[in-house]
MDAnalysis code that builds the backbone (N, CA, C; Angstrom):
import MDAnalysis as mda
import numpy as np

u = mda.Universe.empty(396, n_residues=132, atom_resindex=np.repeat(np.arange(132), 3), trajectory=True)
u.add_TopologyAttr("name", ["N", "CA", "C"] * 132)
u.add_TopologyAttr("resid", np.arange(1, 133))
u.add_TopologyAttr("resname", ["MET", "LYS", "SER", "ARG", "SER", "ARG", "ARG", "PHE", "LEU", "GLY", "LEU", "GLY", "LEU", "GLU", "LEU", "LEU", "GLN", "ARG", "GLY", "ASP", "LEU", "GLU", "LEU", "ALA", "ALA", "PHE", "ASN", "ILE", "HIS", "GLU", "SER", "CYS", "GLN", "LEU", "ARG", "LEU", "LYS", "ALA", "SER", "LEU", "LEU", "ARG", "ILE", "LEU", "SER", "GLU", "ILE", "PRO", "ARG", "VAL", "HIS", "SER", "VAL", "ARG", "GLU", "LEU", "LEU", "GLY", "ILE", "LEU", "SER", "ALA", "LYS", "LEU", "GLU", "GLU", "ALA", "GLY", "PHE", "VAL", "GLU", "VAL", "SER", "ALA", "LYS", "ILE", "LYS", "ASP", "PHE", "ALA", "LYS", "LEU", "TYR", "ARG", "ASP", "GLU", "LEU", "VAL", "ASP", "LEU", "ASP", "SER", "ALA", "TYR", "ILE", "ALA", "SER", "ARG", "TYR", "THR", "PHE", "PHE", "THR", "PHE", "THR", "ARG", "GLY", "ASP", "VAL", "GLU", "LYS", "LEU", "ALA", "GLN", "VAL", "CYS", "SER", "GLU", "LEU", "HIS", "SER", "LEU", "LEU", "GLU", "GLU", "VAL", "GLU", "LYS", "SER", "VAL", "LEU", "GLY"])
u.atoms.positions = np.array([
    [46.035, -61.499, -64.922],
    [46.155, -62.001, -63.646],
    [47.415, -61.893, -63.160],
    [48.609, -62.265, -64.204],
    [49.773, -62.168, -63.693],
    [50.277, -60.866, -63.192],
    [49.755, -59.749, -63.941],
    [50.189, -58.368, -63.755],
    [49.462, -57.934, -62.224],
    [48.260, -58.482, -62.004],
    [47.619, -58.112, -60.676],
    [48.396, -59.025, -59.701],
    [48.908, -60.207, -59.879],
    [49.821, -60.899, -58.878],
    [51.038, -60.162, -58.487],
    [51.655, -59.487, -59.528],
    [53.029, -58.707, -59.383],
    [52.544, -57.548, -58.365],
    [51.392, -57.009, -58.764],
    [51.125, -55.667, -58.091],
    [50.844, -56.085, -56.492],
    [50.242, -57.279, -56.361],
    [49.842, -57.747, -54.825],
    [51.184, -57.806, -54.114],
    [52.164, -58.466, -54.895],
    [53.627, -58.683, -54.268],
    [54.248, -57.285, -54.025],
    [54.236, -56.367, -54.910],
    [54.737, -55.117, -54.799],
    [54.082, -54.324, -53.547],
    [52.745, -54.401, -53.330],
    [52.016, -53.845, -52.366],
    [52.633, -54.492, -50.988],
    [52.519, -55.861, -51.073],
    [52.856, -56.589, -49.929],
    [54.477, -56.161, -49.408],
    [55.300, -55.924, -50.383],
    [56.541, -55.340, -49.964],
    [56.552, -53.945, -49.291],
    [55.831, -53.015, -49.879],
    [55.455, -51.861, -49.453],
    [54.970, -51.927, -48.130],
    [53.882, -52.574, -47.964],
    [53.479, -52.683, -46.627],
    [54.421, -53.328, -45.352],
    [55.173, -54.278, -45.941],
    [56.283, -54.672, -45.117],
    [57.248, -53.633, -44.601],
    [57.607, -52.796, -45.557],
    [58.464, -51.437, -45.207],
    [57.831, -50.697, -44.245],
    [56.472, -50.549, -44.328],
    [55.800, -49.611, -43.425],
    [55.760, -50.367, -42.157],
    [55.777, -51.483, -41.839],
    [55.591, -52.383, -40.471],
    [54.361, -52.897, -40.491],
    [53.443, -52.959, -41.295],
    [51.962, -53.468, -41.366],
    [52.049, -54.930, -42.002],
    [52.823, -55.801, -41.156],
    [53.026, -57.140, -41.452],
    [51.855, -58.030, -41.560],
    [50.714, -57.907, -40.981],
    [49.633, -58.742, -41.307],
    [49.034, -58.395, -42.620],
    [48.961, -57.230, -43.051],
    [48.455, -56.887, -44.450],
    [49.446, -57.303, -45.344],
    [50.783, -57.184, -45.091],
    [52.096, -57.493, -45.928],
    [51.652, -59.048, -46.336],
    [51.639, -59.983, -45.289],
    [51.475, -61.348, -45.567],
    [50.252, -61.581, -46.216],
    [49.184, -60.834, -46.037],
    [47.869, -61.203, -46.759],
    [48.134, -61.018, -48.186],
    [48.743, -59.852, -48.448],
    [48.878, -59.408, -50.034],
    [49.935, -60.430, -50.696],
    [51.056, -60.707, -49.854],
    [51.956, -61.800, -50.509],
    [51.047, -62.956, -50.790],
    [50.145, -63.518, -49.858],
    [49.396, -64.684, -50.142],
    [48.725, -64.388, -51.420],
    [48.020, -63.408, -51.425],
    [47.000, -62.941, -52.673],
    [48.066, -63.053, -54.045],
    [49.282, -62.633, -53.992],
    [50.115, -62.664, -54.977],
    [50.400, -64.143, -55.485],
    [50.581, -64.885, -54.435],
    [50.968, -66.301, -54.935],
    [49.708, -66.929, -55.464],
    [48.586, -66.890, -54.788],
    [47.312, -67.490, -55.164],
    [47.001, -66.896, -56.605],
    [46.994, -65.710, -56.848],
    [46.688, -65.218, -58.211],
    [47.638, -65.680, -59.365],
    [48.935, -65.849, -58.895],
    [50.025, -66.410, -59.816],
    [49.814, -67.724, -60.093],
    [49.349, -68.576, -59.171],
    [49.108, -69.896, -59.515],
    [47.971, -70.176, -60.431],
    [46.901, -69.311, -60.118],
    [45.562, -69.354, -61.011],
    [45.851, -68.972, -62.407],
    [46.764, -67.919, -62.442],
    [47.054, -67.513, -63.816],
    [47.726, -68.696, -64.554],
    [48.567, -69.381, -63.969],
    [49.197, -70.557, -64.534],
    [48.270, -71.675, -64.798],
    [47.473, -71.971, -63.848],
    [46.323, -72.945, -64.154],
    [45.331, -72.652, -65.253],
    [45.130, -71.344, -65.434],
    [44.163, -70.815, -66.456],
    [44.919, -71.131, -67.818],
    [46.297, -70.580, -67.950],
    [47.034, -70.733, -69.149],
    [47.242, -72.150, -69.516],
    [47.613, -72.935, -68.700],
    [48.107, -74.508, -68.886],
    [46.720, -75.390, -68.963],
    [45.905, -75.229, -68.230],
    [44.874, -76.074, -68.054],
    [43.372, -75.518, -68.509],
    [43.289, -74.287, -68.496],
    [42.086, -73.457, -69.055],
    [41.015, -73.693, -67.938],
    [41.414, -73.751, -66.612],
    [40.367, -73.753, -65.442],
    [41.101, -73.044, -64.411],
    [40.258, -72.471, -63.533],
    [40.695, -71.653, -62.309],
    [39.786, -72.518, -61.205],
    [40.506, -73.210, -60.337],
    [39.815, -73.894, -59.292],
    [39.213, -72.874, -58.218],
    [38.279, -73.048, -57.574],
    [37.672, -72.229, -56.574],
    [38.398, -72.584, -55.040],
    [39.616, -72.325, -55.111],
    [40.367, -72.664, -53.916],
    [41.190, -71.571, -53.773],
    [41.720, -71.373, -52.367],
    [42.459, -70.339, -52.005],
    [43.700, -70.668, -51.367],
    [43.894, -71.707, -50.956],
    [45.081, -72.331, -50.379],
    [46.191, -72.580, -51.491],
    [47.416, -71.900, -51.276],
    [48.430, -71.821, -52.148],
    [48.871, -73.251, -52.194],
    [49.052, -74.137, -51.047],
    [49.446, -75.711, -51.045],
    [48.603, -76.315, -51.826],
    [47.248, -76.196, -51.810],
    [46.316, -77.012, -52.635],
    [46.477, -76.631, -54.043],
    [46.502, -75.278, -54.311],
    [46.748, -75.037, -55.911],
    [47.995, -75.615, -56.341],
    [49.136, -75.538, -55.606],
    [50.343, -76.269, -56.122],
    [49.996, -77.696, -56.477],
    [49.387, -78.516, -55.454],
    [48.942, -79.724, -55.676],
    [48.286, -80.079, -56.781],
    [47.177, -79.210, -57.119],
    [46.415, -79.286, -58.130],
    [47.182, -79.363, -59.509],
    [48.088, -78.259, -59.483],
    [48.756, -77.946, -60.748],
    [49.751, -79.111, -61.114],
    [50.354, -79.575, -59.873],
    [51.406, -80.772, -60.010],
    [50.667, -81.970, -60.511],
    [49.663, -82.144, -59.908],
    [48.890, -83.545, -60.282],
    [48.314, -83.441, -61.830],
    [47.813, -82.369, -62.129],
    [47.530, -82.319, -63.590],
    [48.468, -82.386, -64.675],
    [49.572, -81.636, -64.157],
    [50.769, -81.924, -65.110],
    [51.316, -83.306, -65.352],
    [51.443, -83.916, -64.011],
    [51.726, -85.197, -64.116],
    [50.800, -85.946, -65.007],
    [49.558, -86.055, -64.793],
    [48.490, -86.793, -65.644],
    [48.850, -86.386, -67.008],
    [49.265, -85.315, -67.525],
    [49.335, -85.035, -68.944],
    [50.784, -85.328, -69.361],
    [51.567, -85.983, -68.598],
    [52.786, -86.593, -68.924],
    [54.023, -85.579, -68.709],
    [53.808, -84.533, -68.100],
    [55.031, -83.652, -67.752],
    [55.459, -83.874, -66.373],
    [56.069, -85.144, -66.098],
    [56.468, -85.648, -64.973],
    [57.539, -84.816, -64.346],
    [58.568, -84.539, -65.052],
    [59.667, -83.804, -64.616],
    [59.169, -82.258, -64.108],
    [58.338, -81.659, -64.884],
    [57.790, -80.381, -64.449],
    [57.026, -80.317, -63.172],
    [56.158, -81.392, -63.060],
    [55.406, -81.802, -61.897],
    [56.329, -81.898, -60.531],
    [57.490, -82.650, -60.839],
    [58.565, -82.962, -59.834],
    [59.111, -81.765, -59.421],
    [59.184, -80.748, -60.317],
    [59.921, -79.193, -59.559],
    [58.711, -78.753, -58.887],
    [57.667, -78.792, -59.184],
    [56.627, -77.981, -58.255],
    [56.684, -78.775, -56.860],
    [56.447, -80.069, -56.896],
    [56.623, -80.883, -55.602],
    [57.749, -80.555, -54.755],
    [58.976, -80.486, -55.467],
    [60.200, -80.194, -54.670],
    [60.146, -78.829, -54.044],
    [59.570, -77.894, -54.901],
    [59.245, -76.564, -54.331],
    [58.271, -76.689, -53.069],
    [57.212, -77.282, -53.264],
    [56.453, -77.435, -52.077],
    [57.060, -77.995, -50.897],
    [57.944, -79.025, -51.099],
    [58.506, -79.659, -49.974],
    [59.509, -78.775, -49.461],
    [60.374, -78.093, -50.171],
    [61.271, -77.208, -49.611],
    [60.911, -76.116, -48.923],
    [59.545, -75.596, -49.192],
    [59.146, -74.447, -48.536],
    [57.866, -74.665, -47.852],
    [57.761, -75.892, -47.431],
    [56.397, -76.257, -46.715],
    [56.027, -75.412, -45.713],
    [56.950, -75.083, -44.697],
    [56.721, -74.115, -43.573],
    [56.164, -72.877, -43.988],
    [56.800, -72.353, -44.955],
    [56.636, -70.950, -45.424],
    [54.937, -71.155, -46.122],
    [54.897, -72.103, -46.952],
    [53.442, -72.146, -47.384],
    [52.506, -72.451, -46.504],
    [52.836, -72.984, -45.380],
    [51.691, -73.191, -44.236],
    [51.383, -71.884, -43.765],
    [52.453, -70.988, -43.645],
    [52.403, -69.758, -43.109],
    [51.419, -68.605, -43.994],
    [51.872, -68.857, -45.372],
    [50.918, -68.294, -46.396],
    [49.370, -68.457, -46.303],
    [49.149, -69.808, -46.051],
    [47.851, -70.098, -45.984],
    [47.180, -69.750, -44.842],
    [47.988, -69.769, -43.949],
    [47.455, -69.329, -42.374],
    [47.262, -67.785, -42.573],
    [48.112, -66.983, -43.299],
    [47.874, -65.546, -43.254],
    [46.792, -65.273, -43.932],
    [46.124, -66.015, -45.062],
    [45.097, -65.717, -45.600],
    [43.914, -65.789, -44.629],
    [43.623, -66.661, -43.830],
    [42.660, -66.836, -42.869],
    [42.677, -65.944, -41.665],
    [43.813, -65.917, -41.111],
    [43.981, -65.236, -40.049],
    [43.867, -63.801, -40.032],
    [44.380, -63.157, -41.107],
    [44.298, -61.905, -41.276],
    [42.820, -61.196, -41.286],
    [41.999, -62.109, -41.698],
    [40.561, -61.689, -41.698],
    [39.932, -61.875, -40.487],
    [40.114, -63.143, -39.693],
    [39.335, -63.656, -38.614],
    [39.899, -63.427, -37.013],
    [41.179, -63.661, -37.207],
    [41.965, -63.877, -35.864],
    [43.134, -62.909, -35.749],
    [43.617, -62.685, -34.501],
    [44.930, -62.065, -34.285],
    [46.157, -62.887, -34.561],
    [46.988, -62.484, -35.158],
    [48.207, -63.356, -35.445],
    [49.308, -62.483, -35.527],
    [50.448, -63.230, -35.255],
    [51.670, -62.321, -35.285],
    [52.698, -62.918, -36.364],
    [53.294, -62.189, -36.947],
    [54.534, -62.696, -38.000],
    [55.597, -61.603, -37.363],
    [56.826, -62.036, -37.666],
    [57.986, -61.191, -37.299],
    [58.305, -60.644, -38.790],
    [58.973, -59.562, -38.864],
    [59.552, -58.936, -39.972],
    [60.210, -59.973, -41.018],
    [61.041, -60.633, -40.128],
    [61.919, -61.834, -40.804],
    [60.878, -62.960, -41.444],
    [59.927, -63.293, -40.703],
    [58.893, -64.002, -41.349],
    [58.144, -63.710, -42.595],
    [57.848, -62.522, -42.659],
    [57.081, -61.843, -43.897],
    [58.223, -61.714, -44.939],
    [59.390, -61.242, -44.548],
    [60.386, -61.115, -45.473],
    [60.614, -62.598, -46.239],
    [60.616, -63.663, -45.554],
    [60.867, -65.045, -46.109],
    [59.556, -65.430, -46.856],
    [58.478, -65.008, -46.551],
    [57.217, -65.069, -47.250],
    [57.191, -64.555, -48.718],
    [57.884, -63.421, -48.525],
    [57.874, -62.525, -49.876],
    [59.118, -63.209, -50.724],
    [60.099, -63.520, -50.140],
    [61.059, -64.225, -51.051],
    [60.514, -65.421, -51.684],
    [59.902, -66.261, -50.947],
    [59.214, -67.608, -51.410],
    [58.134, -67.402, -52.485],
    [57.534, -66.209, -52.461],
    [56.461, -65.675, -53.505],
    [57.281, -65.471, -54.594],
    [58.169, -64.665, -54.599],
    [59.078, -64.340, -55.659],
    [59.716, -65.631, -56.504],
    [60.011, -66.208, -55.629],
    [60.496, -67.777, -56.032],
    [59.538, -68.573, -56.925],
    [58.342, -68.503, -56.328],
    [57.089, -69.075, -57.124],
    [56.791, -68.602, -58.275],
    [56.785, -67.004, -58.279],
    [56.550, -66.386, -59.695],
    [57.663, -66.957, -60.765],
    [58.892, -67.154, -60.221],
    [60.033, -67.472, -61.371],
    [59.783, -69.037, -61.834],
    [59.271, -69.812, -60.729],
    [59.099, -71.203, -60.897],
    [57.912, -71.439, -62.072],
    [56.863, -70.777, -61.669],
    [55.772, -70.826, -62.599],
    [56.091, -70.066, -63.956],
    [56.928, -69.154, -64.224],
    [57.485, -68.777, -65.454],
    [58.005, -70.020, -66.194],
    [58.907, -70.560, -65.574],
    [59.681, -71.683, -65.907],
    [58.720, -72.911, -66.489],
    [57.736, -73.151, -65.355],
    [56.631, -74.357, -65.770],
    [55.992, -73.967, -66.983],
    [55.504, -72.795, -67.094],
    [54.631, -72.475, -68.279],
    [55.590, -72.574, -69.744],
    [56.818, -72.100, -69.478],
    [57.696, -72.371, -70.702],
    [58.041, -73.644, -71.153],
    [58.029, -74.544, -70.089],
    [58.215, -75.829, -70.322],
    [57.104, -76.494, -71.043],
    [55.832, -76.126, -70.525],
    [54.709, -76.911, -71.047],
    [54.142, -76.145, -72.204],
    [54.098, -74.980, -72.355],
    [53.532, -73.997, -73.556],
    [54.471, -73.654, -74.550],
    [55.862, -73.786, -74.177],
    [56.813, -73.621, -75.169],
    [57.032, -72.243, -75.278],
])
């Protein structure tokens, strides 16, 4: 799942370079979603049937807090707060790219890609903290 997640991010960046902003945003969302699910599988041995990046972050944070990883949970919450607007846009891209017309600017999608990359890094750190 991690490998597929990285490939979705790479494809999103390639589509961004081509100017296909809607599909780029969709692929970036897929990357984030899969990366979160990979962490949930590794840490909790479960994959929720949820597509929202924000909801997946909330699930991971809550489960880690319940398990006593309060500091790690706080890092996830801080990330979600810091990038709230971008995470809302990512979740919007997932739905809107399928069913409605929406517009993102190149700068918007570049920011989504940056946040996605930072999410990948955060989740690597989370996994190391929890799993050793």
